[in-house]
Residue, then its C-alpha position, 0 to 999 in steps of 0.5 A: m732318911s733313905g726315902t726323903a727328898e731334900k725338897d720334902v725335908r725343907e717343906i716340913q721345916r718350913l711348915a714346922a717354923a710356921e706352926f712353932p714360930n718362936d720355939p726352935a726345939m719344938q720345930q726340931v722335934h716336929v720335923a724329926r717326928k715327921l721324917i720318922a713317920q715318913e720313913a715308917r710309911s715308906r717301909g709299910m709300917t706305922l710309926l709305932e711299928y717302926v720305932a719298935s722295930l728299931r728297938r728290936h735291933a738296937r744293942p743295949t749300951p754297957k751302962a743299960h746292960a749292967a743295970r739289969 
């Protein structure tokens, strides 16, 4: 993420580990969502607006395109 400092990432990881102490998968999901939300805020968007903007710019994969 362009606007996220390594210090911020470590803090988010620490908080996720405290919130989900025995579930590394949930820790990863929580960290990823927080980082994406931070990136969205840095671009002046909500999380949903940011995800939608990524989807608009994504090219369909050959398999997804063939299913249409």
